[in-house]
C-alpha positions as CSV (number, residue, x, y, z in Angstrom):
1,M,0.1,0.0,-0.1
2,E,1.2,3.2,-1.1
3,L,0.3,6.6,1.0
4,E,-0.2,9.8,-0.3
5,P,-0.5,13.7,1.3
6,A,-3.7,14.7,1.8
7,P,-4.8,18.1,2.4
8,L,-6.5,18.7,5.6
9,S,-9.1,21.5,7.3
10,R,-6.9,24.0,8.9
11,R,-10.1,24.7,11.1
12,G,-11.8,22.7,13.5
13,T,-13.8,22.5,16.9
14,V,-12.4,21.4,20.1
15,W,-14.0,18.1,21.0
16,S,-12.2,17.0,24.3
17,Y,-8.9,18.5,25.9
18,T,-6.8,18.3,29.0
19,E,-3.4,19.7,30.6
20,N,-0.1,17.5,30.7
21,H,1.8,18.9,33.9
22,Y,5.0,16.3,33.7
23,A,7.7,16.3,31.1
24,P,7.0,13.2,28.9
25,P,10.1,10.5,28.6
26,A,12.4,10.4,25.7
27,P,12.5,10.8,22.9
28,Y,10.3,13.9,23.5
29,V,12.2,16.9,23.8
30,A,11.1,19.9,25.2
31,A,12.2,23.4,26.2
32,E,14.3,24.0,29.9
33,P,12.6,24.4,32.2
34,F,9.5,22.1,31.4
35,E,6.4,24.3,31.2
36,P,2.7,22.5,31.3
37,Y,0.7,22.8,28.2
38,A,-2.7,22.1,26.9
39,L,-3.7,19.7,24.4
40,A,-6.9,19.7,22.4
41,A,-8.7,16.9,20.1
42,V,-10.1,18.7,17.7
43,Q,-12.8,17.6,15.0
44,L,-11.7,19.3,11.7
45,E,-14.5,21.2,10.0
46,A,-14.7,19.7,6.4
47,E,-13.5,15.9,7.3
48,G,-15.1,15.3,10.5
49,I,-12.4,13.6,11.9
50,V,-10.6,14.2,15.5
51,I,-7.3,15.2,15.6
52,L,-5.2,15.3,19.0
53,G,-2.7,17.8,19.0
54,Q,-0.8,20.5,21.3
55,V,-2.3,23.8,22.0
56,A,-0.6,27.2,21.3
57,K,1.7,28.2,24.3
58,G,-0.1,30.3,26.6
59,V,-3.3,28.7,26.1
60,M,-4.2,26.3,29.1
61,A,-7.4,23.9,29.5
62,A,-9.0,27.0,31.3
63,D,-9.1,29.1,28.4
64,L,-10.5,26.1,26.4
65,S,-14.2,25.0,26.1
66,I,-16.1,22.1,24.2
67,G,-17.2,23.4,20.7
68,M,-14.6,26.2,20.9
69,E,-13.3,27.0,17.4
70,V,-9.6,26.4,16.7
71,E,-7.2,26.8,13.7
72,V,-3.6,25.2,13.2
73,D,-0.7,27.1,13.9
74,L,2.9,26.8,14.2
75,Q,5.3,27.2,17.0
76,V,8.9,26.5,18.1
77,L,8.8,23.3,20.0
78,Y,12.5,24.1,21.2
79,R,15.9,25.3,20.1
80,D,18.9,22.7,20.2
81,A,22.4,23.4,21.1
82,D,23.3,24.2,17.6
83,G,20.6,27.0,17.6
84,V,18.4,25.1,15.3
85,D,14.4,25.5,15.9
86,H,12.5,22.6,15.8
87,W,8.6,23.3,14.9
88,I,5.7,21.8,15.9
89,W,1.9,22.6,14.6
90,T,-0.6,23.6,17.3
91,W,-4.1,24.3,17.8
92,A,-4.7,28.1,18.6
93,P,-7.9,29.9,19.0
94,A,-9.7,31.0,15.6
95,A,-9.6,34.3,14.5
96,P,-13.3,35.2,13.6
97,E,-13.9,34.5,9.8
98,A,-14.4,37.4,7.9
99,S,-18.1,37.8,6.6
100,A,-18.8,38.2,3.1
């Protein structure tokens, strides 16, 4: 079976969420010192599938609600010893869509 890339919606609604307050074990790499972060399961707008991902820095569980609109964002997860930034996609509160 051969896999092919498929575009997915950039927006969705929060289906479930939680917070992580411990540093995951290797091979996960986090910035030092470790900072707690939120995770959200998001139902994609067009496809209806649920995708789990980290929530943008500064947004915690108290800031989230079921049904809240979010969109994909990028942020630096950590910078390595060589100064190279390692990026991840995150869920961020969605900006209101422009009306026609």
